[in-house]
FIVEXDO-168212 format. One record per residue: residue in one letter; x, y, z of N, C-alpha, C, O, CB in turn. Coordinates in steps of 0.2 Angstrom, whole numbers, plus 5000, padded with zeros to 4 digits. Glycine has a CB too. Layout:
N
AXYZXYZXYZXYZXYZ/...
This chain:
366
M501848874962501448864956500748884957500448854962501548794953/M500448924953499748944954499248894953499348854948499549004949/N498748884957498248834956497648864952497348914953497948814963/H497548824946497048854941496448804942496048814938497348844934/R496448764947495848724948495248774951495348814955495948664953/I494648764948494048794951493448744951493348704947493848854946/Y493148754957492548704958491848744957491748794960492548674965/L491448714953490748744952490248704956490248644954490648744944/V489948734961489548694965488748714964488648774965489748704973/T488348674962487648694962487348674969487548624973487248654956/G486748704970486448684977486848714983486748684988486248614978/A487248764982487748784987487348814993487648814998488148834984/A486748834992486348864998486048815003485848825008485848914996/G486148745000485848695005486348675010486948695010485648635000/N486148625014486648595019487248565016487748585018486248555023/L487148515012487748485009488148535004488748535005487548425005/G487848565000488148614995488548664999489148674997487648644991/G488248695004488648745008489248715012489748745012488148775014/S489148655015489648615018490248605013490848605015489448555021/V490048585007490548565002490948635000491548635000490248544995/C490648685000490948754998491448775004492048785003490448804998/R491248765010491648785016492248735016492848755018491248775022/A492148675015492748625015493248635010493848635011492448555015/L492948655004493448674998493848735000494448734999493048684992/L493548785003493848845005494448835010494948865009493448895007/E494248785014494748765019495448735016495948735019494448725025/K495348705010495848675007496248725002496648704999495648615003/G495948785002496248834998496048834991496348864987497048824998/E495448804990495248804983494748864981494548894985494848734982/R494748874974494248924972493548894971493548834968494548954965/V493048924973492348904973491948954970491949014972492148884980/R491548924965490948964962490348934964490248864963491048974955/A489848964966489148934968488648954964488549014962489048944975/L488148914962487548934958487048934964486848884967487348874953/V486748994964486249004969485549034966485649084962486449054975/L485049014968484349044966484349114967484549134973483749004968/P484049154963483949224965483549234971483049194972483649264959/D483749274975483349294981483249234986482849234990482649314979/D483749184986483749134991484049164997484549184998484249074988/P483649155003483749185009484349155012484649195017483249185014/T484549095011485149065014485849085011486349065013485048995014/E485749125005486449145002486849185007487449175006486249184996/R486549225011486949265016487449225020487849245023486549305020/Y487249155021487649115025488349085022488749055025487249065028/L488349095015488949065012489549115013489449175014488849065004/P490149085014490749125015490849175010490649165004491349075016/K491149235012491149285007491649275001491649304996491449355011/E492149225003492549204998492249164992492549154986493149155001/V491649144993491349104987491049154982490749204984490749064990/E491249144976490949184970490249154969490149094967491449174964/I489749194969489049174968488849204961488949254959488649214974/V488549154958488149164952487449154953487249094955488449124946/H487049194952486349184952486049154946486149174940485949254954/G485649094947485449064941484949004943484748994949485949034937/D484748964938484348914939484448854935484748864929483548934938/L484448794937484548734933484148734927484448704922484448674937/L483548764927483148764921483248824916482948834911482448754923/D483648864918483848934915484548924911485048934914483748994919/V484548904905485148884902485648944901486248934902485048864895/P485349004900485849064899486149074906486749094906485449124898/S485849064912486149074918486749024919487249034922485649074924/L486548964917487048904917487648924913488248904915486748844915/E487548954907488148974903488649024907489249014907487849014897/A488349064911488749114915489049074920489649094922488249174917/F488749034923489048994929489648954926490148944930488448944932/F489548924920490148884918490648924914491148894912489848834913/R490548984913491049024909491749034913491749064919490749094907/T492249004911492949014915493449024910493349034904493048944919/E494049034912494649054908494948984905494848934908495149094912/E495248994900495548934896495948894900496048834900495948964890/K496348934905496848894909496548854915496848814918497348944912/D495848874916495548844922495448764921495248744916494948874924/E495548734927495348654927494748654931494748664937495948614930/V494148634927493548644930493248574933493248524930493048674925/Y493048584939492748524943492048544945491948594948493148494949/V491548504943490848524944490548474949490548414949490448524938/I490248504955489948464960489148484960488948534962490248474967/H488748434957488048454956487648424962487448364962487848414949/C487548464967487148454973486448464973486048444976487448484979/A486248514968485548544968485048494967485148454962485548604963/A484548494970483948444969483348474973483448514978484148374971/L482748454971482148474974481848414978481748364975481648504969/V481848414985481648354989480848364989480548414990481948364996/W480548304988479848294989479648234993479748184990479548294981/E479448244999479348185003478548165003478248165007479448205010/K478348144996477748124995477748064990478248064986477248174993/M477248024990477247974985477147994978477447974973476647924987/E476648044977476448054970476948094966477348134969475748094970/M476948094960477448124956477248204956476648224956477448104949/N477748244955477748314955478148344949478748334948477948344961/P477748374944478148394938478748444939479248434936477648424933/K478648484944479148534946479848494948480348504947478948584951/V479648444953480248404955480548364950481248364950479948354961/R480248334945480548304939480948354935481448334933479948264935/A480648414934480948464930481648474933482148484929480548524929/V481648494939482248514943482748454943483348464941482148544950/N482548394945483048344947483248304940483848284940482648294951/V482848304935483048264929483248314924483748314921482448224927/D482748364922482948404916483548454919483948464914482348454914/G483548474925484048514927484748474927485248504925483948534934/T484748414928485348374928485548364920486148364919485248304931/A485048354916485248354909485548414907486048414902484548344905/N485348474909485648534907486348544910486748574906485248594910/I486448514916487148514919487648474914488148494913487148494926/L487348414912487748374908487948404901488548404899487348304907/D487448444898487548474892488148524893488548534889486948514890/Q488148564898488648614900489348584901489848614899488448654906/C489348524904489948494906490248474899490848474898489848434910/L489848444895490148424888490348484884490848484881489648384884/K489948534884490148594880490748634882491148654878489548644880/H490848634889491448674892492048624893492548644896491248704898/R491948554892492448504893492748514900493348524901492948514887/V492348504905492548504912492948444913492948394910491948514917/R493448454918493848404920493548344923493648284922494448434925/K493048364928492648304931491948334934491948384936493048274936/L491448284933490848304936490648254942490748194941490248294931/V490548274948490248234953489548244954489348304956490648244960/Y489148194953488348204953488148174960488348124962488048174948/V487848214964487648194971486948164970486448204969487648254976/G486848104970486248064969485948054976485948094981486348004965/S485647994977485347974983485247904984485247864979484548004984/T485347874990485247804991484547784989484447724988485447784998/G484047824989483447814988483347794980482847764979482947874989/A483847804976483847784969483947714968483947684962484247834965/I484247674973484447604973483847564975483547574980485047594977/P483647514971483047474973483247434980483747424982482947414968/E482647434984482747404991482847324990482547294986482047414995/L483247304995483347234996482947205002482747245006484047214996/P482847135002482447115008482847125014483447135014482347035007/A482447125020482747145026483347095028483247035026482247135032/G483847115031484447075032484947075027485547055028484147005033/Q484847105021485347105016485547185015485147225015485047085009/K486147195015486447255014486447285007486547245002487147265016/I486147345006486047374999486747394997487047435000485547424999/R486947384991487547404988487447444981486847444979488047344986/E487947464978487947504972487647464967487747404966488647534971/V487347494962487147464956487447494950487747544950486347464955/D487447454944487747484938487247514933487447534928488147424935/R486647514935486147544931485547564936485347524940485847494926/F485247624935484747644939484047644935483947674930484847724941/L483647604938482947594934482447624938482247594943482847514933/P482147674936481647714940481047674942480647674947481447774937/A480847624937480247584938480347524942479947484943479947564931/D480947514944481147444947481047454955481547444959481947434946/G480447454957480247454964480347514968480347514974480647394967/L480547564965480647634969480047664971479547664967481047684964/V480047694977479447724979479547794980479947814984479247684986/G479047834978479047904979479347944973479847924970479447924985/C479148004972479348054967480148064967480448064962478948114967/Y480348084973481048094974481548044972481948054968481248114981/S481347984974481847924973481847914965482347894962481547864977/V481247914962481147894955481547954951481947934946480447894953/T481448014953481848064949482548064950482948084945481548134950/K482748044956483548044957483847984953484347984951483648034964/A483447934952483647874949483647894941484147874938483147814949/E483147924939483147944932483847994930484147984925482547984930/A483948034935484548084934485148044934485648054930484448134939/A485247994939485847964939485947924933486547914931485847914946/Q485447894930485547854924485747904918486047884914484847814922/L485447964918485648014913486448024913486748024908485348074914/V486748024920487448034920487847974918488347974914487648044928/L487547914919487947854917487847844909488347824906487547784920/D487247864907487247864899487647914896487947894891486447874897/A487747964899488248024896488947994896489348004891488148084900/V489147964901489847934902489947884897490447884894489947904909/R489447844896489547784891489547814883489747784879488947734892/S489147874882489147894876489647944874489747964868488447934875/H489947974879490448024878491148014881491248024887490248094880/P491547984878492247964881492648014884493048004889492647924876/E492448084882492848134885492548154891492848204895492848194880/L491948134893491648154900491848104905491748044905490948154899/D492148134911492348104917491848124922491848174924493048114919/A491448074924490948084929490848024934490847974932490248104926/V490648044940490547994945489948014949489748074949491147984950/I489647964952489047974956489147954963489447904965488447934953/V488948004968488947984975488247984978487848014975489348034979/L488147934982487447924984487347924992487447874995487247854982/P487247984994487147995001486447975004486047965000487248075003/S486447955010485847935014485547995017485648055014485947875019/G485247995022484948055026485548095028486048065030484548035032/I485348155029485948205031485748245037485148265038486048255025/C486248245042486148285048486848325049487348305046485948245054/G486848375054487448405055487348485056486848505053487948395050/P487848515058487748585059487748625053487948605048488248615064/K487648695054487648745048487148725043487248745037488348745045/D486548695045486048685040485548745040484948735043485648615042/Y485748795037485348855037484648845033484148885034485748915034/A484648795029484048785025483548745029482948735027484248745018/F483748715035483348675039482948615036482348615034482848725042/N483348565035483048505032482648465038482648495043483648455029/S482348415036481848385040482248355047481848365052481548315037/V482848335047483148315053483348375058483148375064483848275051/T483548425055483648485059483048515062483048535067484048545054/G482548515058481848535060481648495066481348525071481348545055/M481748435065481548385070481848395077481548395082481648315068/I482548405076482948425082482648485086482648485092483648425081/Q482548535082482348605085481648595088481548615094482248655079/Q481148555085480548545088480548505094480148515099480048515083/F480948455094481048415100481248455106481048445111481448355098/V481848485105482148525111481648575113481648585119482748555108/Q481248605109480748655111480048625114479648665115480648705105/G480048565114479448525116478848525112478348515114479248565123/K478948545105478448545101478248475097477748465094478548595096/M478748435098478648365094479048315098479648315098478948375087/R478648265101478948215105478648145102478648095106478748225112/M478348145096478148085094478548065087478748105083477348085092/G478647995087479047975081478647915078478147885081479747965082/L478947885073478647825070479147765071479747775072478547835062/E478847705072479247645072479647635066479447645060478847585074/G480247615067480647595061481347625061481547645067480347625055/S481747625056482447655056482547695050482247695045482947595056/F483147725050483347765044484147765044484447765050483047835044/S484447775038485147785038485347855037485047895034485447745032/I485847875041486047945041486747955042487147915045485647985047/A486948015039487748035039487848105041487348145039488048015033/D488348125044488548195045488748225039489048205035489148195051/V488448285038488548325032489248345031489448345025488148395032/R489648355036490348365035490748305033491248315028490648385042/D490548245035490848185032490648175025491048155020490748125036/L490048195023489748185016490148235012490348215006489048195016/A490248295014490648345010491348325009491548325003490648415014/D491648295014492348265012492348205007492748205003492648235019/G491748165008491748115003491548134996491848104991491148065005/V491148184995491048214989491648244986491848234980490548274989/I492048284990492648314987493148254985493548264980492948364992/A493248204989493648154988493548114981493948094977493648094993/A492848114979492648084973492948124967493048094962491948084973/C493048194968493348234963494048204960494148204954493348304965/D494448184965495048154963495148084963495448054959495548184968/K494748044967494847974968494247934965494347874964494947954975/G493747964963493147924961493347904954493547944949492547974961/R493147844952493347814946492747824941492147824943493347734946/R492947844935492447864930491847814929492047754928492847874923/G491247834929490647794928490447754934490047714933490847754922/E490847764940490647724946490247764950490147824950491347704949/S489847734955489447764960489747734967489947684967488747744959/Y489547784972489847764979489347784984489047844984490447804980/I489147734988488647744993489047784999489547755001488347684996/L488747835001489047875007488447875013488047915013489247945005/T488547835018488147825023488447825030489047805030487647765022/G488047835035488347825042487947765045487847715042488247895046/E487747785051487447735055486647725053486347775050487447745063/T486447665055485647655054485447665061485547625066485547585051/V484947705062484647725069483947725069483647725063484947795071/T483647715074482947715075482647785078483147825080482647665080/M482047795078481747865081481947865088482047915091481047865079/N481947805091482147805099482847825099482947865104482047735101/D483247805095483947825095484047905094484347935098484347795090/M483647925089483647995088483448035094483748085096483248015082/F482848025097482548055103483048055109483148105112481948035105/R483347995110483847985115484448035115484648065119484047915116/E484748035109485348075107485148145108485548185110485648055101/I484548165105484448235106484348255113484548315116483748255102/S484048215117483948225124484548235128484648275132483448175128/N485048185126485748195129486048255128486348285132486148125127/A486048275121486448335119486148395122486548445123486448335111/A485448395123485148455125485048465133484848505135484448465122/G485248405136485148405143484448395145484248425150485448465146/L484048365141483348355143483148285146483548245146482848365137/S482648285150482348215152481648215150481248205154482448215160/A481648205143480948205140480748145137481148115133480948265134/K480248115139480048045137479548065130479248115130479548015142/S479648015126479248025119478847955118478947905122479748035114/Y478447965113478047905111478247885104478247925099477347915112/I478347825103478447795096477847765093477547715096479047745096/L477547785088476947755085477147695081477547685078476647805080/S476747645083476847575079476647585072476247635071476447515083/E476847545068476647545061475847545060475547585056476947495056/E475547505064474847495063474447555065474047585062474547435068/L474647585071474347645073474547705069474047745067474647665080/A475147705066475347755061474847755055474647805052476047755059/R474747695053474247695047473547715048473247745044474247615044/M473347695054472647725056472647805056472247835054472447695063/A473247825059473247905059473347935052473047985051473847925063/V473647905048473747925041473047935038472847985034474147885037/K472647885038471947885035471547945039471147975035471547815036/A471547945045471148005048471448065047471048115045471247995056/L472048075046472348145045472248165037472148225036473148145046/A472248115033472048125026471348155025471248195021472148065022/A470948125029470248155029470148225032469848265029469748105033/V470548235037470548305040470948355035470648415034470948305046/S471448325031471748375027471348395021471448445018472348335024/R470948345019470448365013469948425015469748465011470048305011/V469848435022469448485024469848545025469548605023469048465031/T470448545028470848605030471248625024471348685024471248585035/G471348585019471848605014472548605016472948625012471648675011/K472748585022473448585024473648515023473348465023473448605032/D474348515022474648445021474648405028474748435033475448455019/P474548345028474448305034475148305037475648305033474148235033/L475148295044475848285047476148225046476748215047475748295055/L475748175044476048105043475748075036475148085035475848055049/S476148035033475948015026476147945026476647915029476248055020/E475947905021476147835019476847835017477247785018475747805013/F477047895014477847895012478247895018478747865018477947955008/N478047935023478447935030478547865032479047845034478147985035/I477947825033477947765035478347715031478747675034477247735035/H478347725025478747675020479447685021479847645022478547695013/M479647755022480347765022480647735029481247725029480547835022/L480247735034480547705040480447635041480847595045480147745046/S479947605037479847535038480247495033480347425034479147515037/R480547525028480947485023481647465025481847485031480947535016/N481947425022482647405023483147465022483147495016482847345019/N483447495027483847555027484547535028484947575031483647605031/E484747475027485447455029485847455022485747425017485447375031/Y486347495022486747505016487547485017487747495023486747585014/D487847465012488547455013488947505009488947515003488747385009/C489347545013489747595010490547575010490947625010489647665014/S490647515010491347485010491747515004492347525004491347415011/K491347514998491747534992491947614993492547624991491247534986/A491547654996491747724997492347725002492747765001491147764999/E492347685007492847685012493447665009494047685011492647635018/R493447615005494047585002494347634996494947644996493847514999/E493947654992494147694986494247774988494647804985493747684980/L493747794992493747874993494047895000494147955001493047894992/G494147845004494347855011493847885015493947925020494947905011/F493247865013492647895017492547865024492647805025491947885013/R492447915029492347895035491747935038491647995036492947895040/C491347905043490847945046490847945053490947895056490147915043/R490848005056490848005064490247975067489747965063490948085066/P490247965073489647935077489047985077489148045076489847925084/F488447955076487847985076487748035082487548095081487247945075/S487948015088487948055094488348115093488048175096488148015100/E488848115090489248175089488948225084488948285085489948155086/S488648195079488248245074487748275078487648335077488048205069/I487348245082486748275085486948325090486748375091486348215089/R487548305094487748355099488048415096487848475098488348325103/D488348415090488648475087488048515084488048575083489148455081/T487548475081486948515078486548555084486348615083486448465075/V486448525090486148555095486548615097486248675098486048505101/R487248605098487648665100487548725095487548785096488348645100/W487648705088487548755083486848795083486848855082487648725076/L486348755084485648785084485648835090485348885089485148735085/R485948815096485948865102486348925100486148985102486248825108/E486948915097487448975096487149025091487249085092488048945093/E486748995086486349035081485749065084485449105080486248995075/G485549045090484849075093484249045090483749075090484849145091/F484348985087483748945084483448905089482848875088484048905078/L483648895095483348855100483148895107483548945109483848805102/Q482648885109482348915115482148855119481448845120481848975114/A482548825123482348765126481948785132482048835135482948725128/P481448735134481048745140481548755146482048725147480548695142/E481348795151481748805157481848745161482348725164481448865161/K481248705161481248645165481148585160480848585155480648645170/A481548535162481448475157480748445157480448445163481948415160/E480548425152479848405151479748335151480148305147479548445145/V479348305154479248235154478548225151478048245154479348205161/I478448185146477848175143477648095143478048055140477848205136/E477048075145476848015144476248015140475748045141476647975151/I476247975135475647975130475447905128475847865126475848015123/S474747895129474547825127474347825119474347885116473847815131/P474347765116474147765109473547805107473547835102474047695107/A473047795111472347835110472447905110472247945106471847815115/A472847935115473048005116473448025110473348085107473348015122/V473847985107474248005101473848015095473948075092474847955100/L473347975094472947975088472548045089472348075084472547915087/S472248055095471848105097472248175096471948225093471548105104/L472848175098473248235097473448245090473348305088473948225101/L473548195086473648205079473048235075473148285071473848145075/L472448205077471848235074471748305076471548345072471248195076/K471848325082471748385085472148435081471948495080471848395092/K472748415080473248465077473048495070473148545068473948425075/L472648455066472448475060471648485059471448485054472648425054/A471348485065470648485065470448555062470748605064470348475072/P469948565058469748625056469548675061469148655066469148625051/T469748735060469548785065468948835063468948845057470148835067/R468548855067467948895065468148975066467749015065467348875069/
């Protein structure tokens, strides 16, 4: 019997979207991807993916993306978002993350899709006091203690999805909430992949005190796809892996790359001193500072999440963090993105030297 199911994936040129496309193809599914015109990472998508060039804010291009045959059973996976790692609001980020999601919802209702899976963020859930695990919520309130433009806009978008489900009985939609993402085939080079590359090449051996929650992109892709069939209408699911520290990150990268490189972890107090100094330098140079209050907040906050609901209902599982780092380092090398030092580098840095190095990095040049 012919399979008339088709998956429409936004954000397909990103790490998660691309992994979703590849995983669907491995299952023998038909996949159509929405890709920004002239996106350089488009060439890394498998040739079997049908590509439609468009933009979340360009409604005519979305019409073309959603246009299918009458017999098709349409599943939409909305991965696209604009990440903004700063405190202050950015109108473009809000337009893409919130207005873009509203446009996707309009198209889903107009074309009567079988199901929508919206990829949100654990950052859209209010933080709980240290020691308490953060769980799914039944309402996303952007003003409820959320910090940073990205978290606020992802909460607004998630609430749009819930409101649409409650207002339109014909719409079946679920929300998945990934944490930080790592793993191979990240041709868009997110912050974790960039950190791994810089660490192995000896360009970055300093980190911040604190922890973060992270999951392998391949496991996240499986969780997103499982939500298409198993996710309950109007429900949300946290998809996370281990909670790790920067020390854990540096150790696993060193192990995977065969390095013997010591690093230095900035205490929160020293990091805040550096932020003030770097902000002053940034005002002179016009360059974004290497360190911000947002970075400190994200590592110092409670990053413990409970993904038992996704494990129970979606069959979600996440591989060990060490395996993700190992596979990412191997992929970077295979693709020629790494040129590791011939000799293992050992670095000893004092707190004063760290602050001096940070200042020197962005000092104005004559």
